[in-house]
Every structure is written in structure tokens, then in C-alpha cells.
C-alpha positions in Angstrom: -121.9 -164.5 -32.4 -124.2 -161.3 -32.9 -126.4 -163.7 -35.0 -127.2 -165.9 -32.1 -130.7 -167.0 -31.9 -132.7 -166.9 -28.2 -135.9 -169.5 -28.4 -138.9 -168.8 -26.2 -138.8 -172.1 -24.7 -143.0 -171.5 -23.5 -144.5 -169.7 -26.7 -142.5 -170.9 -29.5 -141.9 -167.7 -31.0 -138.7 -166.9 -32.2 -136.5 -163.7 -31.5 -135.3 -162.6 -34.3 -131.1 -161.6 -34.2 -130.1 -157.5 -34.8 -129.9 -157.4 -38.4 -133.1 -159.5 -39.1 -135.1 -157.3 -36.7 -133.8 -154.2 -38.3 -135.2 -155.3 -41.7 -138.7 -155.9 -39.9 -138.6 -152.8 -38.3 -137.8 -150.8 -41.9 -140.6 -152.8 -43.7 -142.7 -151.9 -40.9 -142.3 -148.3 -41.1 -142.7 -148.5 -45.0 -146.0 -150.2 -44.5 -147.0 -147.2 -42.5 -145.9 -144.5 -44.8 -147.6 -146.3 -47.6 -151.0 -146.0 -45.8 -150.4 -142.2 -44.9 -149.8 -141.6 -48.6 -153.2 -143.4 -49.7 -154.8 -141.2 -46.9 -153.1 -138.1 -48.0 -154.1 -139.0 -51.5 -157.7 -139.7 -50.7 -157.8 -136.0 -49.3 -156.4 -134.5 -51.8 -158.9 -135.4 -54.3 -161.1 -133.2 -52.3 -160.4 -129.9 -54.2 -161.7 -126.7 -52.3 -164.5 -124.9 -54.4 -163.5 -122.3 -56.9 -164.5 -118.3 -55.7 -165.9 -116.5 -58.7 -168.0 -113.4 -58.9 -171.3 -114.3 -60.6 -174.1 -112.1 -62.5 -177.4 -113.1 -61.9 -179.2 -112.5 -65.8 -182.4 -110.3 -66.0 -184.2 -109.8 -69.3 -184.1 -106.0 -69.7 -185.3 -103.3 -72.5 -181.8 -102.4 -74.6 -181.6 -99.1 -76.7 -181.1 -100.0 -80.3 -178.8 -97.4 -81.9 -178.3 -97.0 -85.3 -175.4 -95.5 -87.3 -174.8 -94.1 -90.5 -172.5 -92.0 -92.5 -174.1 -88.7 -94.1 -173.7 -85.4 -95.7 -174.8 -81.8 -94.5 -176.9 -79.9 -97.0 -178.4 -76.4 -97.0 -182.3 -76.4 -96.2 -182.8 -73.9 -98.9 -180.4 -72.6 -101.9 -181.4 -69.2 -103.3 -180.1 -68.2 -106.7 -180.1 -64.4 -106.6 -180.7 -63.0 -109.9 -181.9 -59.6 -111.3 -185.3 -58.6 -112.3 -184.5 -55.9 -114.4 -182.3 -54.7 -117.3 -179.3 -52.1 -116.1 -175.8 -51.6 -115.6 -174.7 -52.8 -112.2 -173.6 -50.1 -109.8 -172.5 -51.9 -106.8 -171.6 -54.9 -105.0 -172.7 -54.1 -101.1 -172.2 -57.4 -99.5 -169.0 -59.2 -98.5 -168.4 -62.2 -100.5 -168.8 -65.7 -98.4 -170.1 -63.8 -95.4 -173.3 -64.5 -93.6 -176.4 -62.1 -94.4 -179.7 -61.5 -92.9 -183.1 -61.6 -95.0 -183.4 -58.0 -96.5 -179.8 -57.0 -96.7 -178.7 -55.5 -99.8 -176.3 -57.4 -101.9 -176.3 -55.7 -105.1 -177.6 -52.2 -106.8 -178.3 -51.2 -110.0 -178.2 -48.2 -112.1 -181.4 -46.2 -110.5 -181.5 -43.5 -113.0 -183.4 -44.3 -116.2 -185.8 -45.9 -113.7 -186.5 -43.2 -111.6 -186.8 -41.2 -114.6 -189.6 -43.7 -115.8 -191.6 -43.4 -112.6 -191.7 -39.6 -112.7 -193.1 -39.8 -116.1 -195.7 -42.1 -114.8 -196.7 -40.5 -111.8 -196.8 -36.9 -114.4 -199.5 -38.9 -116.4 -201.0 -40.0 -113.6 -201.5 -36.1 -112.2 -202.9 -35.4 -115.6 -205.3 -38.1 -115.8 -206.5 -37.1 -112.3 -207.2 -33.4 -113.6 -209.0 -35.1 -116.5 -211.3 -36.9 -114.0 -212.0 -33.6 -112.0 -213.3 -31.5 -114.7 -215.3 -34.7 -116.2 -216.7 -35.2 -112.5 -217.6 -31.2 -112.0 -218.9 -31.2 -115.5 -221.3 -34.0 -114.6 -222.4 -32.4 -111.3 -223.7 -29.7 -113.3 -225.7 -31.4 -115.9 -227.1 -34.0 -113.5 -229.8 -31.5 -112.0 -230.5 -30.2 -115.2 -231.7 -33.5 -116.8 -234.6 -33.7 -114.1 -235.5 -30.4 -115.7 -235.3 -31.3 -118.9 -232.7 -28.3 -119.6 -230.1 -30.6 -121.3 -230.5 -33.5 -123.6 -230.1 -37.2 -122.8 -227.4 -37.2 -124.8 -225.8 -34.6 -123.3 -226.1 -36.2 -119.9 -224.9 -39.9 -120.9 -222.0 -38.0 -122.7 -221.0 -36.2 -119.7 -221.3 -39.7 -117.8 -219.0 -41.4 -119.9 -216.7 -39.1 -119.8 -216.6 -39.6 -115.9 -216.2 -43.1 -116.0 -214.1 -43.0 -118.8 -211.2 -40.4 -116.6 -211.7 -42.8 -114.0 -210.6 -45.8 -116.2 -207.3 -43.5 -117.2 -206.4 -42.6 -113.6 -206.6 -46.1 -112.9 -204.0 -47.2 -115.6 -202.3 -44.2 -115.0 -202.0 -45.6 -111.3 -200.7 -49.2 -112.4 -198.0 -47.4 -114.8 -196.9 -45.9 -111.2 -196.9 -48.5 -109.5 -195.3 -50.6 -112.0 -192.5 -48.3 -112.2 -191.6 -47.9 -108.4 -191.9 -51.8 -108.6 -188.7 -51.5 -111.2 -187.4 -49.1 -109.1 -187.3 -51.6 -106.4 -185.9 -54.0 -108.0 -182.9 -51.7 -108.7 -182.0 -53.0 -105.3 -181.3 -56.5 -104.6 -181.6 -57.9 -101.4 -181.0 -61.3 -99.8 -184.1 -63.8 -99.9 -183.2 -65.8 -96.7 -180.8 -65.5 -93.9 -177.6 -67.6 -95.3 -174.2 -67.9 -96.0 -173.3 -65.9 -99.3 -171.4 -67.3 -102.4 -168.9 -65.2 -104.8 -170.5 -62.6 -106.8 -170.5 -63.9 -110.8 -170.8 -60.1 -111.8 -168.2 -57.1 -111.3 -169.7 -53.5 -111.0 -170.3 -51.6 -114.3 -171.4 -54.9 -116.1 -174.9 -54.7 -117.9 -177.2 -57.1 -116.6 -181.0 -58.5 -117.3 -183.4 -61.4 -116.4 -181.2 -63.8 -118.9 -177.8 -63.3 -116.8 -177.0 -66.2 -114.7 -177.5 -65.7 -111.3 -175.6 -63.2 -109.8 -174.8 -65.2 -106.6 -176.6 -67.9 -104.4 -177.4 -67.7 -100.7 -177.6 -70.9 -98.5 -179.9 -71.2 -95.5 -177.7 -73.2 -92.8 -180.0 -72.9 -89.8 -181.7 -75.2 -89.7 -179.6 -77.6 -91.7 -180.0 -80.7 -93.2 -178.2 -84.0 -93.2 -178.8 -86.7 -95.9 -178.1 -90.2 -95.9 -178.6 -93.6 -97.4 -180.1 -96.9 -95.5 -179.6 -100.2 -98.0 -182.9 -101.7 -98.6 -181.4 -104.7 -96.9 -181.3 -103.4 -93.5 -185.0 -101.9 -94.1 -186.0 -105.0 -94.2 -184.5 -106.8 -92.0 -185.5 -104.1 -89.4 -188.9 -104.8 -90.5 -188.4 -108.6 -89.9 -187.4 -107.7 -86.4 -190.0 -105.6 -85.6 -192.8 -108.3 -86.5 -190.6 -110.9 -84.5 -190.6 -108.4 -81.5 -187.0 -108.6 -81.5 -187.2 -104.9 -82.0 -189.0 -102.1 -81.2 -189.2 -99.0 -83.1 -190.3 -95.4 -81.4 -193.6 -94.1 -82.6 -194.4 -92.4 -85.8 -190.6 -93.5 -86.6 -189.6 -90.5 -84.6 -186.1 -90.6 -84.1 -183.6 -88.6 -82.1 -180.8 -87.9 -84.9 -177.6 -86.9 -83.0 -174.4 -86.2 -85.0 -170.5 -86.7 -84.4 -168.3 -84.4 -86.2 -165.2 -85.9 -88.1 -163.1 -84.8 -85.6 -165.0 -86.9 -83.1 -166.6 -83.9 -81.2 -170.3 -84.3 -80.4 -172.5 -81.7 -81.9 -174.5 -80.0 -78.9 -178.0 -80.6 -81.0 -180.3 -83.0 -82.0 -183.0 -83.2 -84.5 -185.6 -85.3 -86.3 -186.0 -87.3 -89.4 -188.1 -84.9 -91.9 -188.0 -86.7 -95.3 -188.1 -90.2 -96.3 -187.9 -91.1 -100.1 -190.6 -93.2 -101.4 -188.6 -95.1 -103.7 -185.6 -97.3 -103.6 -182.6 -95.6 -105.9 -182.3 -98.3 -108.6 -178.7 -97.8 -109.2 -177.6 -98.4 -105.2 -180.5 -100.3 -104.0 -180.6 -97.9 -101.1 -183.5 -95.1 -99.5 -182.7 -91.9 -99.2 -183.4 -89.8 -95.6 -182.9 -86.6 -94.6 -182.9 -85.3 -91.0 -183.3 -81.8 -90.0 -181.1 -80.0 -87.1 -181.0 -76.3 -85.5 -177.4 -74.7 -86.2 -177.6 -71.3 -84.4 -174.0 -71.5 -84.1 -173.7 -71.9 -87.4 -171.0 -74.9 -86.8 -172.0 -77.3 -89.9 -171.8 -76.0 -93.2 -173.2 -77.7 -96.4 -171.1 -80.6 -97.7 -169.4 -81.8 -94.4 -169.1 -85.7 -93.6 -170.8 -86.6 -90.1 -171.3 -89.8 -88.3 -175.2 -90.2 -87.5 -176.8 -91.8 -84.9 -180.6 -92.7 -84.7 -182.1 -93.3 -81.1 -185.3 -94.5 -80.1 -185.7 -97.8 -81.0 -184.9 -100.7 -78.2 -184.8 -104.4 -78.2 -187.4 -105.8 -75.5 -186.7 -108.6 -72.8 -182.7 -109.0 -74.3 -180.0 -110.6 -72.3 -176.9 -108.9 -72.3 -173.3 -110.0 -70.8 -170.2 -107.9 -69.9 -167.6 -108.7 -73.0 -165.0 -110.5 -70.6 -167.7 -113.0 -69.7 -167.7 -114.2 -73.1 -164.7 -116.8 -74.3 -164.1 -117.8 -77.9 -163.2 -121.6 -78.5 -162.8 -124.0 -81.3 -166.9 -123.7 -81.7 -167.5 -120.7 -81.1 -168.4 -118.4 -78.2 -169.2 -119.6 -74.9 -169.6 -118.7 -71.2 -168.9 -120.1 -67.6 -172.6 -120.6 -65.9 -173.1 -122.1 -62.1 -175.4 -124.7 -62.5 -177.8 -126.1 -59.9 -175.5 -127.9 -58.2 -173.0 -125.2 -57.9 -170.3 -126.5 -60.4 -168.7 -124.5 -63.2 -170.9 -125.2 -66.7 -169.6 -124.4 -70.2 -172.4 -123.3 -72.6 -172.4 -122.3 -76.2 -173.9 -118.7 -77.2 -174.9 -117.2 -80.2 -173.7 -113.4 -79.9 -175.9 -110.5 -81.2 -174.6 -106.9 -81.6 -172.4 -105.3 -79.6 -174.0 -102.8 -76.9 -172.0 -100.0 -75.3 -169.4 -102.7 -73.7 -171.6 -105.6 -73.7 -172.7 -108.5 -76.0 -176.4 -108.9 -76.5 -176.9 -112.7 -76.3 -179.1 -114.2 -78.9 -179.5 -117.6 -78.2 -177.9 -119.9 -75.3 -179.1 -117.8 -72.2 -182.2 -116.8 -70.4 -183.5 -115.0 -67.4 -182.0 -116.1 -63.7 -179.0 -117.5 -65.2 -175.9 -117.5 -63.0 -173.3 -116.2 -65.1 -169.7 -116.3 -64.1 -167.8 -112.8 -64.7 -164.6 -113.2 -62.8 -162.9 -116.3 -62.0 -162.9 -118.4 -65.2 -158.9 -118.8 -65.8 -157.9 -122.4 -65.4 -161.8 -123.2 -65.3 -163.0 -126.8 -66.3 -166.8 -127.9 -66.4 -167.7 -129.8 -63.5 -165.4 -127.8 -61.0 -167.1 -126.6 -57.7 -167.5 -123.4 -57.3 -168.0 -120.6 -54.3 -169.7 -117.4 -55.3 -168.1 -114.8 -53.9 -170.7 -112.0 -54.9 -173.5 -111.8 -57.5 -173.5 -108.1 -58.7 -176.0 -106.1 -60.5 -175.3 -105.6 -64.7 -174.5 -101.8 -64.1 -171.7 -102.8 -61.5 -169.9 -105.5 -63.4 -169.9 -103.5 -66.5 -168.3 -100.8 -64.3 -165.5 -103.2 -63.4 -163.3 -103.0 -66.3 
């Protein structure tokens, strides 16, 4: 029998038969494996730190730009009218062309005005001849008065004739000047450099001072850009400045730049030249006007443009890369490395967008260590290992 039992006479320890011994060996092996499993489980609970990239936060001055929609306007719009009456002889400019100050636009028939000028000059010559005669007579009489060869009355009459002749010459000279002025008005010139409009009258038309403007010229270099700012935005800006959340440039001299409708950047910048003192009752906005150079004549009156005002900044602001901010059921939050080297989830209040960064209004402070990369699957309390701490500029470039 394989189940034969051998008894040990001295020790009193029994030796099991083959099948029983096999069962005991299996039981011991099970106990050994269970112990190993517990040891392995205890080792598994010691998780390796998560490798992350962090950003050491610092308070910096952040530019604060303001965007608006505006419309271009001429810096000077001049109506061209006739100062005299006459028939329109010629239109000498190309309608819609750019003209210089002094360029001839219209010509009125000068013949009647030239005749008037000749008559005025003849009258002047006549009065000058009278003056010469009067002065010659007075020159002969004056020495005779001392010798009492002529009466005092003759002397006074001669002297009066000279004065009267001089006045007549002055009057005739004024008539000549007036006639020359009227003849000059027959040639109508551009009063400014600018863009012309179409002519409202054609050659042969009779025009005078009551005729509507013959055309108009708009000055577009420099050019104006007009836009409106809501009263609420102005009040909000004043409050932010008072609370030192915002700092404006000295004397409010913002730098004004433009973006055209096709997205191209206008190459020149300007400044605000006018701010209305009152609020528009219908729209609740302030009217502002900026002036910019326009040497290439790129801008024309009536264009819609995007306006950016630069020069203000937010002092001691905290900004973080966009990808470091997460959105949860309770709002925005970020991951930080706490003093124990573990992950900490912290809610934040977001401010405006600054380039590709968020400005943080509440929740973060200088010297906090912000986790930028390696947040996927992260839970609070997870040990982390900082691979690198990069400056804000480098973090922002790694998109």
C-alpha cells in the first residue's frame, strides 16, 4: 500500500504518505506566493513621480491694447465755388484726379473782365494826369505866397486841388485793383492738395456766386480716422487706472495703428487729435478722431478700418500660456507644484487675452510654479518631477 505510514519512534513525528505530502507542499507554495503578491502590491503603491514642465511665475508689465472699428475721413473738405458771374469756358482738371494746391480747375470767360480792367486803368491814368497838373500849379503858387503876389485863397485852392487829385488817384487805383482781382477770379484754382470730385457744371453754363459748388476737393494727407468709445468703457478705464490695474500713457498720447479690411497692416501710425467733450445722447458714446500720415494716398475717405490704441499697460500682471489653463465644471483652473513637490489644482479668474496668453486676475501670485506640460491624467496630490523651468517667453513659443 502507497498509503503506508512510517512512525518515527524517537521523535514522535509522523511522516506522511506520498499524496498527503504532496498536499502539504502545494499549501506551502500557495502561502509563499501570497506573501510575494503582498510584497509586490506594497511596492506598486510607491508610484514614480510624474515628469512635468513648469513655469516660475513673475509679475510683469503687460501691454494693454484697445481695439475699435472706425472710418476714415478727409482732414479738410473744401467746396470750390465761383466768386464772380460769367460763362464757364473750360474745365481743366480730370475729374477724380489728385491735384496740388494752385492747380487750375475751371476757367470763366475773361473778356468782360479784361474790358473792365482796361477802363479802370484808363481812369487811373486820367486821375494821375490831373494830379500832375495840380501839383505843378501848386508848385508855382507856393513861392508867390511868401511875396504876397497871390491871394491866400488862390493858395488854398491850389493846395486843395492837389489833395483832391491824390484822392482821385487812390480811388482809381482801387478800381484797377478790383478789376484785376475779378479777372484773377476767372481762373479757379484748387485751394488745397487733395482728391477732386466730379464737376457739377459743364462748359458754357452761366455761373455766379449763387451757383452750387462747382466741385469739391478733399485733403487726404494727412487723413482722419473717426471712431466711438462707449461711455461704460471710459468709466471702466478710469476705475482700472484708479485701482492701479491699468496705466495710461502720459497725456493720453496713444499710438494709433490701423488694419485694413483685407487684413493688411497700414504702414504708418498716428495719434489721437480730437476727443469730443460730450456724450452722444442717442448712442451713449464719445467721438474720437486720430490723424495719420497718408503719403502714398492708400487711404480714402469712407473706408472702414480696424483701430488699435497702444501705449497703455497693466502693471505687475500675472500672465500664463493658454495651454496651461483648463476648464472644469466650476470654471477655469490651473495645475501648480506645491511646497511638497506634489500637484495642486487651483481655480483662477481669467482676465483679458494677451497675445497667446491669459492674464490672471485672481488665483495666482509671483513665484508660483505653474505646470505647463504633463497635466494629462493628473490628480491632486500626485508627486511630480520638474524636468525644466522655462521663462515665459520660451513657454509661449512652444505651441
